[in-house]
N, C-alpha and C positions, 0 to 999 in steps of 0.2 A: 546382421544387426542393423537397425535403422539409425544411420549416422545423424539424421536430422535431430534426434533427441540428444545427441552428444555435443553438437556444435554450440548450442547456447551456453554450455558450460566450459568447453575448451577455448572458445574464442576469447572471452574476457580473461581467462587464465593466461593465455599466451600474450594478450595485449598488456596485462599487468606486468609480466616479466620484461617484455621489450620496452614498455614505457618507463619502467624503473631504471633500466640500463641507460636510457637516454634522458633521465630526469634533470640532468644539469644543462641540457640544451633545449631550445624551443622545439626541437623535433619530438620530444616526449609528449607534448600536448597534442600534436597533430597525429601521432601514432594512436593516442587515446581516441581522438575523433574518428580515425579510420577504423579502429577496432570496434567502436560502438556502432558505426554504420554497418559493419559486417555482421554484428550481432542482430541488428534490426532486420537485415536481409535474411539471416538464418531463421529468425523467429517467424517471419512472414512465410518462408518456405515450409516451416513446420506447421503453421496454421493451415496452409493450403493442403498439406498432406492429411491433416486431421479432418478437414472439411470434405476431402475427397474419399478417404478410406474409413473414417471413423476413428475409434481409439487406436493409438499406435503404442507399441511397447518394444523395449530392447533389454536383453539380458547381458550384462557385462561379462566378458571372458567366457561366454557361452555356458555359464552356470545356470541351469534351469531354475525357474521360480518354483518354490519360494526360497531356495537355498542360496541364491546369489544376489547380486545387486541389480535391482530392477529400475529402469527408467520408463515412465509411462506418461502419455499425454492424452487427455480427453479434451473436450471443447473448453472447459474452464481452465485447465492447466495451460493449454496452448494460448488462449487469449491473455492470460496473465503474463506469459513470457513476452508476448508482443507488446503489451503495455509497459512492461519493465524496460524493454529495449527503447521504446519511444521516450519514456521518461529519462532513461540514461542518456540518450542522444541529446535531448533538450538540456540536460544538466551539464554535459561536457561542453556544449557550445556556450552556454551561459558562463561556465567557469573560465573561459578564455579571457573574460574581462574581470570576473569576480574574484578569482583566486590569484594571489600574488606569486611572483616568481620564487620567493622564499618558500612558500608552501608547496609549490611544484617540485622544488629541489628536495623537499622533505618526503616526497613520495605520494602526493595527493592523488595523482592519476592512477597509480598502481593500486592504492587502497580503494578507490572508487570502482575500478574494474573487478577487484576481488569481491566487493560488495555485490556487484551485479551478478557475478558468478554464483555467489551464495544464494541470492534471491531466485535466480533461474533454477538452481539445483533443488531448492525447496519446492518449487512449483512442479518439477518434473520427477521427483523421487517417487518410487513405488513402495518404499518400506519405511517404517517409523524410525529405525536406528539411523538411517541415512538422513532422515529429516532432522534428527538431532544434530548430526554432523554439520548439515548446512546451516542450522541455527547458530552453531558455534562459529562457523566461518563468517556469517553475517555479524555476529557480536564482536568478533575481533576486529573486522574491517571497520565497522561503524564506530567502535570505541576509538580506533586510531584516527578516523576522520573527525570525531567529536573533539578530541584533545589536540589535534594537529596545530602546532603553533605555541602551545603551552600557556595560553592566557589563563589567569586565575579563575575567571568566571567559567571558562571552558572546562578546566580541571574539576571544579566543583560540580558542574552539570554532568561531566563524564563519570565521576564517582557514583553519583546517584543513579545514573543510567545503568552502569555495569553491575552495581550491587543488586538492584531489584531484578535485573535480567538473570543474574546468577541464581537467585531464588527460583526463578522460572526453570532454569536449567536443572536444578536439583529435583524439583517436583516432576519435571518431564522424565528425567532418567529413572526416578523411582517408579513412576507409572509404567515406563517401558519394561523395567525389570519384573514388576508384578504381572503385567499383561503377558510377557513371555513365559512366566512361570505357570500360568494357568492355561495357556493356549499352545505353547511350543513353537510359535512363529511370530514374526514381526512384519512380514509382507502384508501390505494393506488388503490386497485382494484375497489372500489366504485367510486373513483375520476375519473378513466378512463371513466366511464359512465357519471358522473355528469358534467364534464367540457363540454361535448357536448351540454348540455342544457343551459349553461351560455349565456345570451344575450349580455352582454358587453364583447366581445372578446378582445377589446383593454385593458381593465382592467386585463383580464386574462394574456395577454402577458406581461403587466407590472409586475404582480406577478411572472411570469416565470423568468423575468430578476432579480428580487430580489432573487429568489432561485439560479439563476446562480451566483450572487455575493456571496451569503452565501456559496455555495459549492465551488466556485472558490477560496475563502480564504482557505478552508480546503485542496483543491487539489493543492494549490500554483500556480494558473493560473496568468498570467500577467494581471494587474500590482499589484497583491495582494500577491506576493510571498516573500516579503522582510523579513518576520519573519523566514523563513526557513534557509537561509544561515547565519542568525544572531544567530541562536540557536543550530543547529544540531551538530556543532563541539564542543560544550561546555561540554556535559555530558560524563560519561563513554562510552566506545565504544559499549558495549552491548546495552545500551539505544539508542545510535545513530543508531545502526543497525536496531533495531526493529521499531524505528520511521521512518527511511528511507524506510523500506520495507512496512510498513502497513498504517501509518497515512494519507499520501496524497492519498493513494488508496481508502480509505473510501470516500473521497471527490469525486474522479473520479467515483467510484461505484454509489454514490448518483446522480451524474449528469446523468450517463447512465440510471439508474432506472427511474428517474423522467422525463427525456427528451425523453424517449421512451414510458413510460406507461401513463404519465399525460400530459405533456406539448408538445404535438405534433400537436396542432391545427394551429400553425403559424410557420411551419418549415422554410419557406422562410426567416423569420426574425431571429428567435432564433438560428437556426442551422448555419445560415450564420455568425451571431455574434460569435458563438462558433468556427467557422472555422478561422476567423481572430484572435481570442484570442489564439487559439492553435498554429497557425503559429508564432505569435509574441512570445509566450511562449517558443517555441523551440529555436528561434534565441537568445533571451535574455539569456536564461539559458545556452546555449552552449558558448556564448561569455563571460558570467560571469565565467564559468569554465576555459576557456582559459586564463583569466586574473589572476587567483588565483595561489598561490605557496604553498598551504598547502593541504596535501593529503585529509583530510576530507572536506575541503571547496570546493575543486574541485568536489568531489563526491556529495556534497550538491547541487551545482549548476546543476549538471547533473540530479538530481532528477527532477528539474524544467523543464529542456529540454525534458526529456523523457515523462513527463506528457503531454507535447504538442502532442506527437504522439498518446497517448491514446484518448485524447479529439478530435483529428483530425478524428479518426475512427468514433466517435459518430457524429461529425459535418457532415461528408460525408453522413451518414444516409442511407447507402445501406447495404444489407446483407454482402457484402465483407468488407465494412468499419467497421461495428459492430463486425464482426468476428475478424478483426485485433485488435480492441480495447480490446476484451476479451483476445485474445492470448497475447497481449502486457502486460495486467495487470498481468497475471500469470507469464510470463517470467520475468518481471521487478522486482517483489517482491523478487524473488529468487536471481537474479543477484545483485541487489543493496544491499541487506542485506549482501551478501557474500563479496562484495567489502569493505564494512565497517569493516567486520571481518578481512579481510586481512590488512587493514590500522591499525587496532588495534594491530595485531601481529607485523607489521613493527615498530610501535611505541615502543612496548614492548622490542624488541631486538635491535632496532636501536636508541632508545632514543628520538624520536621526530616524529611529523607528518609534520613538515616544510621540504619541499623538499630540501632546501639548507643545511639541517643538517642531511640528510639521505644519504645512499649509501652502496654499497657492498652486497646488498641482493641477487643478482644473483649469486655471487661468493660463499657466505657463507651460503645462505639459498635457494638452487636451488628449493627445493620442494615448498616453499612459492612463488617463482618467477613463477613457472609453474602454480600454483593454482591461481595466480593473472591474468595470461594471459587468462585463460578460461572465467571468468566473464567480463574481460576488453574487449576482442574480441567480446564477445556476446553483450555487451552494444553497441559497435561500429557497430554491424551488420555484422560481418564476417561469411561467410558460413563455416561449416554447423551448427553453434551453434544456440541456440534458438532465439537470437536477430535478426539473419538474416531473419528467417521466419516471425517474428513479423513485422519487417520493410517492408519486401517484400509485405506482404498482404496489409498493410496500403497504401504504395505507389501505388500498383496495383489498389486499390480502387480509388485513386485519378486520376490515368491515365485513368481508365475506363470512368470517367466523364469528361475527357479532361481538368483536372485541371493541366495544364503543369507547371505553376509557383509554385503551392503548392508541386507538386512532386519534382521539382528541388530544392526547399528550403529544403525539407525533406532529400534529398540525400546530399545536402551541409552540413546540420547539422550533418549528419552521418560522413562526412569527418572531420569536426571540432571535433567531439567526438574522432575519431582516434587520432587527434593531441593531445588532452588532455591526452589520455591514454599513448601515446608515451612520452609525457612530464613527466608523473609519472615514466615510465620505465627508461627514460634517466637520471633522477635525483636520484631516490631512489634505483633502482635495478642495473643498468649497471656500473656506476663508483664506485671507492672506497669511503669508508666513509670519509668525510672531517676531522674527528677527529681520524682517524686510528682505529676505532672500527671494530671488526669482528662480525657482527650481526648473530649469529648462533642459530638455534632452539635448538640444543643440549645443550646449556647453560641453558635452562629452565628446571625446575624439570619435571620429567616424567608426573606427574599428570596434571601439567599446559599444557604441550605439547598436551596431549590427549584432554583436555577440549577445548583448542583453535583450534586445527587442525581438530578435528572430524567434527564440523559443517561446516568448510570450504570445506573439502573433500566431505561431503555429498551433500552440495548445488551445488558444482562444478559438481559432478556426475549427479545430477538431470538436470542441465543445458545441459550437454552433451546428456543425454537420450532424452530430448525434442528436441534437435537439430538434433540428428542422426536418431531418429524415430519419425518424426513430424506428421505422418498421423493420429494416434488416437487423438492427441491433436488438430490438425486442424479440424478434424471432430467434436470433442467436441465443439470447438469454433464456428463452423458453426451451430450446433444445438442450442447453446446458443443464437446466433444472431437471429435465426429463432423464438425462443421463445420471444425475446425482441421485434421484429417487429410485431409479431402476438401474443398478450398476451391473446388470448381466453382461453387457458388451465389454465393460472394463475388466471384469473378472475372467471372462472367456479369453480376451486378448492377452492378459498377463499370464494366466495359469494354463491356458490351452484346453480348459475343460469347462463344460456347462455347469453353473452353480446348481 
C-alpha cells in the first residue's frame, strides 16, 4: 500500500486528537501548527510521487478494487491536497492571533484539523460512497467551527448553512443509491466502465443532474448559493478564510471529477446545463458583491462569482477549458483566503468590516494596503498576476468554440470585479477614518503582527510567483486536463486492467 496517500488523512486526524487533549494549554496551538506543517510535508511528498510515477492508488486492507476502499491521486488530486495544506498552514498561523483562548479551549484546533482531514479525504477518495463520508466529516467540522462561541449571528448563519447542505446530502445519497442500483458499483474508475453498459441512458442522465444539484450546493452554484453569503461573514476571520479557500472548491472538484470520469455520456445536455449555470453564477455573484457594503460580504459574493469561471472551464469541456478550470482552482484558493486575512487585519486595526466605518488604511498601514492590492488585482484579472492567466485561459477556451456571448459576459464580470475591489479601496484604504482612528499595524503586539502578516505575505508572494512565472503552472494544468479527458492511466492504476 502506498502510505503517501494515507498520511494526508491520518496526520490531521492524529493532530486533532492530540491538540484536543492539550486544548486547555498553549501547547495545543503549537501541536496544531506542527501537525499542519507535517501535513504540508506529506502533501509535497505525495505530489513528488505523482509527478514521478503518474497516478498512484492504494487499496485499504488489501481489498481489491472495486470491492474495497480505494485512495487514488492523479495530478489534480495531488495539487488540491498541497493547496489544502498550504491554506491550512496559513490559517493555523493566522489563528494564533485571531482565535481567542476561550475558543481554543472549546476545541477550535481539533475542529480545524478534522476539517482538513475531510477535505484531503475528499480529494483522495476513489469511490463515491467515501466521498459522501468525507462530505459529512467536512459538514460536521465546518458547522462546529461556524457556531463555535455561540454568538446569535453565528447560530443564525450556521443553521442556514447546515440546512441547505443537508439538502445536498439527501440528493447525493439518493443519486448514489440509484447509480449503484443500475451499475452495481461505486468505485469511480469502475463506474467509468460500468456506465457504458447501462441501457437506460435517460435514467443515467437524470442521476447525473441529481449529482449536479448535490455538488452545486457544495460549490455554491446558482441558484443554490444563498447559504454562503448568509454564513461566511459570521465566524472568526480565520474560519471565514479557510471556508472561503477550501469548502466550495471541494464541490467544484467533485463536479470536475464526476463529470469527466463518470457522467460524460450525454455531454450535449449535462455540460450545456453546466454552461448556463456557470454564466448565471458569475453574473449573480458579482452583482451581489457590487451591492454589498461590508468587506467580508463583498468577498463572500465574489466566491460565488469566481466559482462560475471554474465551472465554465468544465462546461466548455475541451483541453483548454479544463486546463483553465484547474488553474483557476489553484489560483483562487490562495487569493480568496488571503483577501479574508486582509479583511481580518483591517477589522483588527480599523474596528469594523463595514466600509462606512473604515478608512485611513493606506495612510497608516501602507504595507497592508499593498498586500491587499496583490490578491485584489489578481482576483480582478490584472496582468501579470495569477488571476490574469486563469481568466485568460478560460476566456480563450470560450473564444475557440466561438462562444462570443459567454466570453463577453466573462470579461464584463471581470470589470465588475474591478469595481468591487476599487469600492473597498475607495472606502477602507484611501479616505481618512470617519472616527479619526489611525489604524496602524505598529499598534498591535509584535507576536500578533507576525501571526497576522506572515500568512498574508506568504500567500501574496505565491500569487506573484504563479503570475510572474506561469509556464510550469500552466504546463501542470495542461497535464491535469489531459488526465481528466483521458482517464486511461487512472483506471489502469486503480483497477489494474486496461479500460
